C-alpha positions in Angstrom: -0.2 -45.8 -59.0 3.3 -44.5 -59.9 3.9 -42.2 -62.8 6.7 -43.3 -65.1 9.8 -41.1 -65.2 9.2 -40.1 -68.9 5.7 -39.1 -68.1 6.9 -37.1 -65.0 9.2 -35.2 -67.3 6.2 -34.5 -69.7 4.1 -33.3 -66.7 6.9 -31.1 -65.4 7.1 -29.4 -68.8 3.5 -29.5 -70.1 1.6 -28.3 -67.0 3.6 -25.1 -66.6 3.5 -24.6 -70.3 -0.3 -25.0 -70.4 -0.6 -22.4 -67.5 1.7 -20.0 -69.3 -0.3 -20.4 -72.6 -3.6 -19.8 -70.8 -2.1 -16.7 -69.1 -0.8 -15.4 -72.4 -4.2 -15.9 -74.0 -5.9 -14.1 -71.1 -3.4 -11.3 -71.2 -3.7 -10.9 -74.9 -7.5 -10.6 -74.5 -6.9 -7.9 -71.8 -4.6 -6.1 -74.2 -7.1 -6.4 -77.0 -9.8 -5.0 -74.7 -7.5 -2.1 -73.7 -6.9 -1.4 -77.4 -10.6 -1.5 -78.1 -11.2 1.0 -75.3 -8.6 3.4 -76.8 -10.2 3.0 -80.2 -13.6 3.6 -78.7 -12.4 6.7 -76.9 -10.9 8.0 -80.2 -14.2 7.3 -82.0 -16.1 9.1 -79.3 -13.8 12.1 -79.7 -14.2 12.0 -83.5 -18.0 11.7 -83.1 -18.1 14.8 -80.8 -16.0 16.7 -83.3 -18.4 15.7 -86.1 -21.5 16.6 -84.1 -20.0 20.0 -83.3 -19.3 20.5 -87.0 -22.9 19.5 -87.8 -24.2 21.8 -85.1 -22.2 24.7 -86.5 -23.3 24.0 -90.0 -26.9 23.8 -89.1 -26.6 27.0 -87.0 -25.0 28.7 -90.0 -27.7 27.4 -92.3 -30.6 28.3 -90.0 -29.2 31.8 -89.4 -30.3 32.8 -92.8 -33.9 32.2 -91.9 -34.7 35.8 -90.6 -37.7 38.0 -91.0 -36.3 41.4 -91.9 -39.1 44.1 -91.5 -37.2 47.4 -91.6 -39.6 50.3 -91.5 -42.5 47.8 -91.3 -41.5 46.3 -94.7 -42.4 42.8 -96.1 -41.1 39.6 -94.7 -39.7 37.6 -97.7 -37.1 40.1 -99.1 -34.6 39.7 -96.3 -34.6 35.8 -96.2 -31.1 34.5 -96.8 -30.8 30.7 -95.9 -27.2 29.5 -96.2 -26.4 26.3 -98.2 -24.6 23.4 -96.3 -23.6 21.8 -99.6 -22.0 18.3 -99.1 -20.5 18.9 -95.7 -23.4 17.5 -93.7 -23.8 14.3 -95.7 -20.1 13.6 -95.3 -20.3 14.2 -91.6 -23.4 11.9 -91.2 -21.6 9.2 -93.2 -18.5 9.6 -91.0 -20.8 9.3 -87.9 -22.3 6.1 -89.3 -18.9 4.6 -90.0 -17.7 5.4 -86.5 -20.9 3.8 -85.1 -20.4 0.4 -86.8 -21.5 -2.4 -84.5 -23.5 0.1 -82.3 -27.1 -0.1 -83.4 -28.5 2.5 -80.9 -25.9 5.1 -82.0 -26.6 4.4 -85.7 -30.4 4.8 -85.0 -29.9 8.1 -83.3 -27.7 9.4 -86.1 -30.2 8.3 -88.7 -33.0 10.1 -86.8 -30.8 13.2 -86.6 -30.1 13.0 -90.3 -33.8 12.6 -91.1 -34.7 15.5 -88.9 -32.1 17.7 -90.5 -33.3 16.8 -94.0 -36.8 17.7 -93.0 -35.6 21.1 -91.6 -33.6 21.7 -94.7 -36.6 21.0 -96.9 -38.7 23.3 -94.7 -36.1 26.1 -95.1 -36.2 25.7 -98.9 -40.1 26.0 -98.8 -39.8 29.1 -96.6 -37.4 30.6 -99.3 -39.9 29.9 -102.0 -42.8 31.4 -100.1 -40.7 34.4 -99.3 -40.0 35.0 -102.9 -43.7 34.8 -103.8 -44.5 37.4 -101.1 -46.7 35.1 -99.0 -45.5 36.5 -95.7 -48.1 34.9 -93.5 -47.3 31.5 -94.8 -43.6 32.2 -94.3 -44.2 33.2 -90.7 -46.1 29.9 -90.1 -43.4 27.9 -91.8 -40.7 29.6 -89.8 -42.5 28.9 -86.6 -42.6 25.2 -87.5 -39.0 25.3 -88.7 -37.9 26.7 -85.4 -39.6 23.8 -83.6 -37.8 21.3 -85.9 -34.5 23.0 -85.5 -34.9 22.9 -81.7 -35.5 19.1 -82.1 -32.4 18.9 -84.2 -30.4 20.8 -81.6 -31.7 18.6 -78.8 -30.8 15.4 -80.8 -27.3 16.8 -81.5 -26.9 17.7 -77.8 -28.1 14.3 -76.7 -25.6 12.5 -79.0 -22.9 14.9 -78.0 -23.5 14.2 -74.3 -23.5 10.5 -75.0 -20.3 10.6 -76.9 -18.7 12.9 -74.3 -19.6 10.4 -71.6 -18.0 7.7 -73.7 -14.9 9.8 -74.1 -14.8 10.6 -70.4 -15.1 6.9 -69.5 -12.2 5.9 -71.8 -9.3 6.9 -69.4 -11.1 5.4 -66.5 -11.6 2.0 -68.2 -8.1 2.1 -69.5 -6.7 2.7 -66.0 -8.9 -0.2 -64.7 -7.5 -2.4 -67.5 -3.9 -1.5 -66.6 -4.6 -2.3 -63.0 -6.1 -5.6 -64.0 -3.1 -6.4 -66.2 -0.8 -5.7 -63.2 -2.8 -7.9 -61.0 -2.9 -10.6 -63.6 0.9 -10.6 -64.0 1.3 -10.8 -60.2 -1.2 -13.6 -59.9 0.4 -15.5 -62.8 3.8 -15.1 -61.2 2.6 -16.4 -57.8 0.7 -19.3 -59.4 3.6 -20.2 -61.7 6.1 -20.2 -58.8 3.7 -22.1 -56.5 2.9 -24.7 -59.2 6.6 -25.2 -60.0 7.5 -25.6 -56.3 4.6 -27.9 -55.8 5.4 -30.1 -58.8 9.1 -30.2 -57.8 8.3 -31.1 -54.2 5.8 -33.8 -55.2 8.0 -35.5 -57.8 11.2 -35.1 -55.7 9.4 -36.6 -52.7 8.1 -39.5 -54.8 11.0 -40.1 -57.1 13.7 -39.1 -54.5 12.4 -41.5 -51.9 12.2 -44.3 -54.5 15.7 -43.6 -55.7 17.0 -43.7 -52.1 15.4 -47.1 -51.6 16.8 -48.3 -54.9 20.3 -47.1 -53.9 20.0 -48.9 -50.6 19.0 -52.1 -52.4 22.0 -51.7 -54.8 24.4 -51.4 -51.8 22.8 -54.4 -50.3 23.3 -56.3 -53.6 27.0 -55.2 -53.6 27.8 -56.4 -50.1 25.7 -59.6 -50.4 22.9 -58.6 -48.0 19.3 -59.5 -48.8 17.2 -56.7 -50.4 14.7 -55.4 -47.9 13.2 -52.3 -49.6 10.4 -52.9 -52.1 9.1 -50.5 -54.8 5.5 -50.9 -56.1 4.2 -49.7 -59.4 5.0 -50.1 -63.1 7.5 -47.2 -63.6 11.1 -47.5 -64.6 12.3 -47.5 -61.0 10.0 -50.4 -60.1 11.2 -52.3 -63.1 14.8 -51.7 -62.1 14.0 -52.9 -58.6 12.6 -56.1 -60.0 15.8 -56.5 -62.1 17.9 -56.0 -58.9 15.9 -58.7 -57.1 16.5 -61.1 -60.0 20.2 -60.2 -60.0 20.4 -60.7 -56.2 18.8 -64.2 -56.6 21.2 -65.1 -59.4 24.2 -63.9 -57.5 23.1 -65.8 -54.4 22.8 -69.0 -56.4 26.2 -68.3 -58.0 27.7 -67.7 -54.5 26.2 -70.9 -53.3 27.7 -72.8 -56.2 31.0 -71.1 -55.9 31.1 -71.8 -52.1 30.2 -75.4 -52.7 33.0 -75.7 -55.2 35.5 -74.1 -52.9 34.4 -76.1 -49.9 34.5 -79.4 -51.7 37.8 -78.6 -53.4 40.7 -80.8 -52.4 43.2 -78.0 -52.6 43.5 -75.1 -50.2 42.1 -71.9 -51.8 42.8 -68.7 -49.9 43.7 -65.1 -50.3 46.3 -63.0 -48.5 46.5 -59.3 -47.9 49.5 -57.1 -48.5 50.9 -58.0 -45.1 50.8 -61.7 -46.1 48.0 -62.5 -43.6 45.2 -64.9 -44.4 41.9 -63.1 -45.3 39.7 -65.9 -46.8 40.1 -69.7 -47.0 38.0 -72.8 -47.8 37.3 -75.9 -45.9 40.2 -77.7 -47.4 42.6 -75.7 -45.1 40.8 -77.0 -42.0 40.9 -80.6 -43.3 44.5 -80.5 -44.4 46.1 -78.3 -41.8 43.7 -78.9 -38.8 43.1 -75.3 -38.0 39.7 -73.7 -37.5 38.5 -70.6 -39.4 39.1 -68.5 -36.3 42.7 -69.8 -36.1 43.4 -69.2 -39.8 41.7 -65.9 -40.6 44.0 -62.9 -39.8 47.0 -65.2 -39.2 50.3 -64.5 -40.9 51.4 -67.0 -43.4 54.9 -67.0 -41.8 53.4 -68.7 -38.7 52.3 -71.7 -40.9 55.4 -72.1 -43.1 58.4 -74.2 -41.9 61.0 -71.6 -40.8 63.6 -73.3 -43.1 61.4 -72.5 -46.1 60.1 -69.0 -45.1 62.9 -66.9 -46.5 62.6 -68.4 -50.0 58.8 -68.1 -49.8 58.9 -64.5 -48.7 61.3 -63.6 -51.5 59.1 -65.2 -54.1 56.0 -63.5 -52.8 57.8 -60.1 -53.1 58.9 -61.0 -56.7 55.3 -62.0 -57.6 54.0 -58.7 -56.2 56.6 -56.7 -58.1 56.3 -58.4 -61.5 52.6 -59.2 -61.3 53.2 -62.7 -62.8 52.0 -65.9 -61.1 54.6 -68.4 -59.9 54.8 -71.7 -58.1 56.2 -71.9 -54.6 57.1 -75.1 -52.9 57.4 -75.3 -49.1 56.3 -77.2 -46.0 53.3 -76.2 -43.8 53.4 -77.1 -40.1 49.9 -78.4 -39.2 48.0 -78.0 -36.0 49.3 -81.5 -34.9 52.9 -80.4 -35.5 53.5 -82.6 -38.6 54.8 -81.0 -41.8 53.0 -81.2 -45.2 54.8 -80.5 -48.4 52.7 -77.9 -50.3 52.9 -76.6 -53.9 51.5 -73.1 -54.0 50.3 -71.3 -57.2 50.3 -67.6 -56.3 49.0 -64.6 -58.2 49.0 -60.9 -57.1 46.0 -58.6 -57.9 46.9 -55.0 -57.9 43.3 -53.8 -57.9 42.4 -56.0 -54.9 45.8 -55.5 -53.2 45.7 -59.2 -52.4 47.4 -62.5 -53.2 45.2 -65.3 -54.5 46.6 -68.8 -53.8 45.9 -72.4 -54.5 47.9 -74.8 -52.4 48.2 -78.4 -53.4 49.3 -81.1 -51.0 52.3 -82.9 -52.6 53.4 -84.8 -49.5 52.3 -88.2 -50.9 54.0 -87.3 -54.2 57.2 -86.4 -52.5 57.1 -89.7 -50.5 56.5 -91.6 -53.7 59.4 -89.9 -55.3 61.6 -90.8 -52.4 60.4 -94.4 -52.5 61.0 -94.5 -56.2 64.5 -93.2 -55.8 65.2 -95.6 -53.0 63.9 -98.4 -55.1 66.0 -97.3 -58.1 69.0 -97.0 -55.8 68.4 -100.5 -54.5 67.9 -101.9 -58.0 71.1 -100.3 -59.4 73.0 -101.4 -56.3 71.8 -105.0 -56.8 72.6 -104.9 -60.5 76.0 -103.2 -60.0 77.3 -105.9 -57.7 77.2 -108.7 -60.3 78.4 -106.3 -63.0 81.3 -105.3 -60.9 82.2 -109.0 -60.5 82.0 -109.4 -64.3 84.2 -106.4 -64.8 86.7 -107.7 -62.3 86.7 -111.1 -64.1 87.2 -109.5 -67.5 90.0 -107.4 -66.1 91.7 -110.6 -64.9 91.3 -112.1 -68.3 92.8 -109.1 -69.9 95.7 -109.2 -67.6 96.3 -112.9 -68.6 95.6 -114.0 -65.0 94.1 -117.2 -66.4 96.4 -117.6 -69.3 97.1 -116.3 -72.8 94.1 -115.6 -75.1 94.3 -115.9 -78.8 93.5 -112.9 -81.1 89.9 -113.9 -81.5 89.4 -114.3 -77.8 90.9 -110.9 -77.1 88.4 -109.3 -79.6 85.5 -111.0 -77.9 86.9 -109.9 -74.5 87.1 -106.3 -75.6 83.6 -106.4 -77.0 82.3 -107.9 -73.8 84.1 -105.2 -71.7 82.4 -102.4 -73.8 79.0 -104.0 -73.3 79.5 -104.3 -69.6 80.7 -100.7 -69.4 77.6 -99.6 -71.4 75.3 -101.4 -69.1 77.0 -99.8 -66.1 76.7 -96.3 -67.7 73.0 -97.0 -68.5 72.4 -97.9 -64.8 74.2 -94.7 -63.7 72.2 -92.6 -66.2 68.9 -94.1 -65.0 69.7 -93.3 -61.4 70.8 -89.8 -62.3 67.6 -89.2 -64.3 65.5 -90.2 -61.3 67.5 -87.9 -59.1 67.1 -85.0 -61.5 63.3 -85.5 -61.9 62.8 -85.6 -58.1 65.0 -82.5 -57.6 67.6 -84.5 -55.6 70.4 -84.4 -58.1 73.4 -82.8 -56.4 76.0 -80.9 -58.5 79.6 -80.5 -57.4 81.1 -77.7 -59.5 84.9 -77.2 -59.7 87.4 -75.2 -61.7 87.9 -76.9 -65.1 89.1 -76.2 -68.6 86.8 -76.5 -71.6 89.3 -78.4 -73.9 90.2 -80.9 -71.1 86.5 -81.8 -70.7 86.2 -82.5 -74.4 89.4 -84.6 -74.4 88.2 -86.7 -71.5 84.9 -87.3 -73.1 86.5 -88.4 -76.4 88.8 -90.8 -74.5 85.8 -92.5 -72.9 84.1 -93.1 -76.2 87.2 -93.7 -78.4 86.9 -97.5 -78.5 83.3 -97.2 -79.7 84.3 -94.8 -82.4 87.1 -97.1 -83.6 84.8 -100.1 -83.8 82.3 -98.0 -85.9 85.2 -96.6 -88.0 84.1 -93.1 -87.2 86.7 -90.4 -86.4 86.2 -87.9 -83.5 87.8 -84.5 -83.8 88.2 -81.7 -81.2 88.0 -78.0 -82.0 87.8 -74.7 -80.1 89.9 -72.6 -77.7 90.6 -73.3 -74.1 88.8 -71.2 -71.4 88.1 -71.7 -67.8 84.8 -73.0 -66.4 83.3 -73.5 -63.0 81.1 -76.7 -63.5 80.6 -80.2 -62.3 83.2 -81.8 -64.6 82.0 -85.4 -64.2 78.4 -84.4 -65.2 79.7 -82.4 -68.2 81.7 -85.4 -69.3 78.7 -87.6 -68.9 76.5 -85.3 -71.0 79.1 -85.0 -73.8 79.7 -88.8 -73.8 76.0 -89.4 -74.4 75.9 -86.8 -77.2 79.1 -88.1 -78.8 77.9 -91.8 -78.5 74.6 -90.9 -80.2 76.5 -89.0 -83.0 78.8 -92.1 -83.5 75.8 -94.4 -83.5 74.1 -92.6 -86.4 77.2 -91.6 -88.4 78.2 -93.7 -91.4 81.7 -95.4 -91.4 84.4 -93.2 -92.7 82.8 -89.9 -91.4 83.9 -87.6 -88.6 82.1 -86.4 -85.5 83.4 -83.0 -84.4 83.2 -81.6 -80.8 83.6 -77.9 -80.5 83.6 -75.4 -77.6 83.4 -71.6 -77.7 82.7 -68.8 -75.4 79.9 -66.2 -76.0 79.6 -63.4 -73.5 79.0 -65.3 -70.1 78.0 -68.6 -71.7 80.0 -71.6 -72.7 78.7 -73.3 -75.9 79.5 -77.0 -76.6 78.5 -78.3 -80.1 78.6 -82.0 -81.2 78.1 -82.4 -85.0 
């Protein structure tokens, strides 16, 4: 059974605390015992002093009991018993107070006090007999008094000897107690150190070993290896171990799903390191390019890309790494069979991973479709242009009066027909240009040109349409040099002007303006 970490903390604190409290209680008891010994020694000293005082007082009192017989005289005249007053009762009271809690001592003191009182009464009787002249009675009483006084002296001596023994034992007992205190301190220090080391060793061995196993399991989880170490019990580490196992199972399922998605993806998904070498890839790379994993992993991308496209690809990769923004790259990949596939790459750079992450889509079929579409459009426009060219030639012959003179109405119809044929011809050209632009095959031929000349040429092309719509076309702006494809610029302006004429009411003006701003040329049709 494993102890929880919180309980281990309580144990590490409470057990030493309990031992320290027990030691403090024991040490306090020893100190109390030493204090009691000191008090008892002082009491014994005070008792001896009191007994000595009592003995001196009794001796002084009994000294007056003398039988003076000078020259054979009578006995009673010389009797002078001294009076102790209140001194002895106070001393006996003091002895009783010092003997509280000691029944034997109190009994001995009470016996001594009774004996003294009997002796004192006997001395008073002797005094009375001496005054009356009864000498023989006095002698008998004195003899008995001496016996009682001897008994008192023996009792005082016995008590004094007892209290002197107690007083003499005090320093010995105190020395023994001090030695016991020293030993207790030493034993407590050794026990406390041994207990602390034992608890630390036990818990460090138990908890440290379990933490080590847990760290190994965490490393296995990070690198995707199965978790081998197992922790039993119900403590926090065991619960954390079970959580790690659940996480490992969830991550394994997620990796399987992720791998299944990657392996079944139609696009090539791969990563490149900083040297533009392939690090990881999915099954689509093998299917599309025909290389095995061993052939692809670690291989430089430059070995796969068509040499004609590599310089552009390398420059764009460097730009993506520098800016950190994803871009699309189009190039051709040479497959294992030697054929070329047109690929569209979406590339992103991860600074933290120091890697490129790429998704490459095969656009070979799309490129072929674009070419077929362009070829089809070229064929259609060629087939349409042939009869249109014939019609245009015939209309030119009519305009040149090759077949005779036309009346005014016929000339108007001829001019309208020529504009319609020219419009169809332009529409066919525009359609072909649009297809070329969308497929990236539109070729520009820039030349040196003048801005105002481009506008003038555009207005000349569209002038007949403007006259028919009764719309004026004006030209504004200053002349400046351009380096452009002049025919394409005229084509754009003609389309814009034609749209403006088409949607302008009769009697209005369409203006065409050009101006230069910084490094840009601005053309405005309004």
